[in-house]
DOTOR-809912 format. One record per residue (C-alpha): x, y, z; residue number from 1; residue in one letter. Coordinates in steps of 0.2 Angstrom, whole numbers, plus 2048, in hexadecimal, padded with zeros to 3 digits. Layout:
% DOTOR-809912
X,Y,Z,NUM,A
...
//
This chain:
% DOTOR-809912
15C,CDF,186,1,X
159,CCC,18B,2,X
164,CC0,193,3,X
15E,CAE,199,4,X
16C,CA7,1A1,5,X
16F,C92,1A2,6,X
175,C8D,1B1,7,X
174,C7D,1BD,8,X
17C,C79,1CF,9,X
186,C68,1C8,10,X
18A,C64,1B6,11,X
185,C57,1AD,12,X
173,C5B,1AE,13,X
171,C61,19A,14,X
171,C72,19C,15,X
17C,C75,18C,16,X
170,C69,182,17,X
161,C74,187,18,X
16A,C85,184,19,X
16C,C80,173,20,X
15C,C78,16F,21,X
152,C87,178,22,X
15C,C95,16D,23,X
156,C8C,160,24,X
143,C8B,164,25,X
144,C9B,169,26,X
14C,CA0,157,27,X
13D,C95,151,28,X
12F,CA0,159,29,X
135,CB0,14E,30,X
144,CB6,15D,31,X
155,CBC,158,32,X
161,CB0,165,33,X
173,CB3,168,34,X
179,CA3,172,35,X
188,CA6,17B,36,X
195,C97,182,37,X
19D,C9C,193,38,X
1A0,C8B,199,39,X
1B4,C84,195,40,X
1AD,C74,190,41,X
1A8,C7C,17D,42,X
19D,C71,17B,43,X
18D,C7D,177,44,X
195,C7F,165,45,X
191,C6C,15E,46,X
180,C6D,160,47,X
180,C7A,152,48,X
18A,C6E,148,49,X
19B,C78,149,50,X
1A9,C6E,145,51,X
1B2,C67,153,52,X
1C2,C6D,14A,53,X
1BC,C7F,14C,54,X
1C3,C82,15F,55,X
1C4,C96,15C,56,X
1B9,CA2,166,57,X
1B5,CAF,173,58,X
1B6,CAC,183,59,X
1C7,CA4,17F,60,X
1CF,CB2,176,61,X
1CA,CBE,186,62,X
1DD,CBB,18C,63,X
1E5,CC0,17E,64,X
1DA,CD2,17C,65,X
1CF,CCD,16F,66,X
1BE,CD3,176,67,X
1B6,CD6,168,68,X
1A7,CC9,169,69,X
1A2,CCE,157,70,X
1B3,CC7,150,71,X
1AC,CB5,156,72,X
199,CB3,151,73,X
194,CA5,148,74,X
187,CA5,13C,75,X
17F,C93,140,76,X
171,C8A,134,77,X
162,C8B,141,78,X
165,C9F,140,79,X
16C,CA0,152,80,X
17A,CAB,153,81,X
189,CA1,15F,82,X
197,CA8,167,83,X
1A1,C98,16D,84,X
1AD,C98,179,85,X
1BC,C90,172,86,X
1C8,C85,177,87,X
1D0,C87,188,88,X
1DB,C7B,193,89,X
1DB,C7B,1A6,90,X
1EB,C88,1A5,91,X
1E0,C93,19B,92,X
1D1,C93,1A5,93,X
1D9,C99,1B7,94,X
1E1,CA5,1AE,95,X
1CF,CAB,1A8,96,X
1CA,CA8,1B8,97,X
1D7,CB5,1BF,98,X
1D5,CC0,1B1,99,X
1C2,CC3,1B4,100,X
1C5,CC5,1C8,101,X
1D0,CD3,1C5,102,X
1C7,CDB,1B8,103,X
1B4,CD5,1B5,104,X
1B0,CE2,1A8,105,X
1BB,CD6,19A,106,X
1AD,CCD,199,107,X
1A1,CD8,1A2,108,X
1A3,CE7,191,109,X
19D,CDB,184,110,X
191,CD4,18D,111,X
188,CE5,18F,112,X
18C,CE9,17C,113,X
182,CD7,178,114,X
172,CDB,181,115,X
174,CED,178,116,X
170,CE6,169,117,X
160,CEA,164,118,X
152,CDC,164,119,X
15F,CCD,169,120,X
15A,CC0,175,121,X
16D,CBB,17D,122,X
16D,CAB,183,123,X
17A,CA4,190,124,X
182,C93,194,125,X
18B,C96,1A2,126,X
198,C88,1AB,127,X
18F,C7D,1B8,128,X
190,C81,1CC,129,X
195,C94,1D0,130,X
1A0,C9D,1C4,131,X
1A7,CB0,1C2,132,X
19E,CAE,1B2,133,X
18C,CAA,1BC,134,X
192,CB8,1CA,135,X
195,CC7,1BB,136,X
184,CC1,1AE,137,X
177,CBD,1BB,138,X
174,CCF,1C0,139,X
171,CD2,1B0,140,X
165,CC2,1AD,141,X
152,CC4,1A8,142,X
152,CB6,1AD,143,X
15E,CA3,1B5,144,X
159,C95,1AD,145,X
15E,C88,1B9,146,X
160,C76,1B2,147,X
15E,C68,1BE,148,X
15D,C54,1B9,149,X
14D,C48,1BD,150,X
15A,C41,1CA,151,X
15A,C3C,1DC,152,X
168,C49,1E2,153,X
15D,C55,1D8,154,X
151,C54,1E8,155,X
15F,C5A,1F2,156,X
164,C6A,1E7,157,X
153,C72,1E9,158,X
159,C7B,1FA,159,X
164,C82,1ED,160,X
15C,C86,1DF,161,X
14D,C8E,1ED,162,X
158,C9A,1F8,163,X
161,C9F,1E5,164,X
174,C9C,1EE,165,X
17A,C93,1DF,166,X
178,CA3,1D6,167,X
183,CAC,1E6,168,X
181,CB3,1F8,169,X
177,CBD,204,170,X
16F,CCC,1FA,171,X
174,CC6,1E8,172,X
16C,CB7,1EB,173,X
15A,CBF,1F1,174,X
15B,CC8,1E2,175,X
15E,CBC,1D6,176,X
154,CAF,1DC,177,X
144,CB8,1D5,178,X
14B,CB6,1C3,179,X
14D,CA3,1C7,180,X
146,C96,1BC,181,X
148,C83,1BB,182,X
146,C77,1AD,183,X
147,C64,1B4,184,X
151,C5A,1A6,185,X
151,C47,1A3,186,X
141,C42,1A8,187,X
13D,C32,1A7,188,X
12B,C2C,1A9,189,X
12C,C1C,1A8,190,X
13B,C1D,1B7,191,X
130,C1C,1CA,192,X
142,C25,1D1,193,X
142,C32,1C2,194,X
12F,C37,1C2,195,X
12F,C36,1D5,196,X
13F,C43,1D6,197,X
136,C4D,1C8,198,X
127,C4F,1D2,199,X
131,C53,1E3,200,X
13A,C61,1DA,201,X
12B,C6A,1D2,202,X
121,C68,1E2,203,X
131,C71,1EC,204,X
132,C7E,1DD,205,X
11F,C84,1D9,206,X
120,C91,1CF,207,X
133,C94,1CA,208,X
130,C84,1C1,209,X
130,C85,1AE,210,X
131,C78,1A7,211,X
134,C65,1A7,212,X
13E,C5B,197,213,X
13C,C49,193,214,X
149,C3C,192,215,X
14C,C36,181,216,X
15A,C2E,176,217,X
156,C3A,167,218,X
15D,C48,174,219,X
16D,C41,171,220,X
16D,C3B,161,221,X
16A,C4D,15D,222,X
17B,C51,165,223,X
183,C42,15C,224,X
17D,C48,14C,225,X
181,C5A,151,226,X
16F,C60,14D,227,X
161,C69,158,228,X
153,C5E,15C,229,X
146,C6B,155,230,X
14F,C62,145,231,X
155,C51,14A,232,X
143,C4C,154,233,X
136,C58,151,234,X
128,C4E,156,235,X
131,C46,167,236,X
12B,C4A,178,237,X
139,C51,17A,238,X
137,C5E,16D,239,X
125,C62,171,240,X
12C,C65,185,241,X
139,C71,17C,242,X
12E,C7B,173,243,X
122,C7C,181,244,X
131,C84,18D,245,X
136,C8E,180,246,X
125,C95,17E,247,X
125,C9A,192,248,X
138,CA2,18D,249,X
131,CAD,183,250,X
121,CB3,18A,251,X
12A,CB7,198,252,X
136,CC3,18D,253,X
131,CD7,18E,254,X
123,CDB,183,255,X
130,CE3,178,256,X
136,CD2,174,257,X
128,CCB,16D,258,X
129,CBB,160,259,X
125,CC1,14F,260,X
120,CB1,142,261,X
133,CAB,13C,262,X
137,CAE,12A,263,X
144,CA4,120,264,X
149,CB9,11C,265,X
144,CC1,12D,266,X
14B,CB2,139,267,X
15B,CB8,134,268,X
15A,CCB,131,269,X
165,CD7,138,270,X
161,CE2,145,271,X
163,CF8,144,272,X
175,CF3,14A,273,X
177,CE5,13F,274,X
183,CD5,145,275,X
190,CD2,13A,276,X
18E,CC1,12F,277,X
199,CB3,130,278,X
19A,CA5,124,279,X
18D,C97,128,280,X
192,C89,131,281,X
192,C78,128,282,X
189,C6B,134,283,X
191,C5A,136,284,X
181,C4C,133,285,X
//
C-alpha cells in the first residue's frame, strides 16, 4: 500500500505539524491512514491528543527486541491510526542508529508488514536532514514530501531539493528525485520577504511544488490545544490550504486507493486483515 514520507533538509520547518494534519485530512477524504513517527523528538503524538505522560512507542522499543508494531498502535479520536516514536535519550538514539546500521531489517521488516496491510495509506514523519530512516524508507515510498519554510534560507536549499541530494547520493538520488514533491510552509503574504522567498522557490521548483501553507496563529494554537487544525479552525486559510494539499496527494495515490466518502462507521472499519484496536486516547483540551 502507499507510503508517503515527510522529510526536510533542515529542522524547524513544521514538518511534523504538516504530517499530522495531512493524515487527518486524508482520513476525512475517506482513506484509512496510519501515521508513523520516526523522528526522535517524539512529537507527532502531541497533535493527536496523546497525553504527555504516555512516553511509549514503536521505535524506542526496537532495541529491546519488540518489533511487533501492532502492539504499539494508538487509535486516535480522529480515526487515524498512530505509531508513536516513544521517548528516547541521546544514548538510546545513538545505539539505535548503530543497530540499524548493522541490521536495516530491524525497521525494514515491520515497515513492509505495514505496507502489506490492504487499503492502508502509511504516512511517515522522518527526522530532518539525511538519516537512516530516510535511506531505508525512501526507496519504498510512493511519494516523498519535502517541507520547506517560506524564508530566505529556503532559496539556498533549492539546489538540494532540485537535485534530490538530501534523499541520498548518486543513482539513488536520481531515482528518488522523481517521487519528490515540496510543500512550502508558513507563507506570510503580508511579509515582502516571505512572499518573495515563496515565489522564488516556486519558480525554481516548478512541477515539484505540491502546495503552500499559510502562516497563521491558528496552526500553533491547535497544537497548544492538542487538536488538529481541521477541528480547531476549520474555516481558516491554513485549513483551506491543508485540504487542497491533501486533495492533491489523494489524487496521486494508486487508483485502487481511491477515497470513499467517510461515515462514522466506515471511517474506522477494519480491513480484511484487521488491525487491533487500542483504547481511544483521551485528548487534552
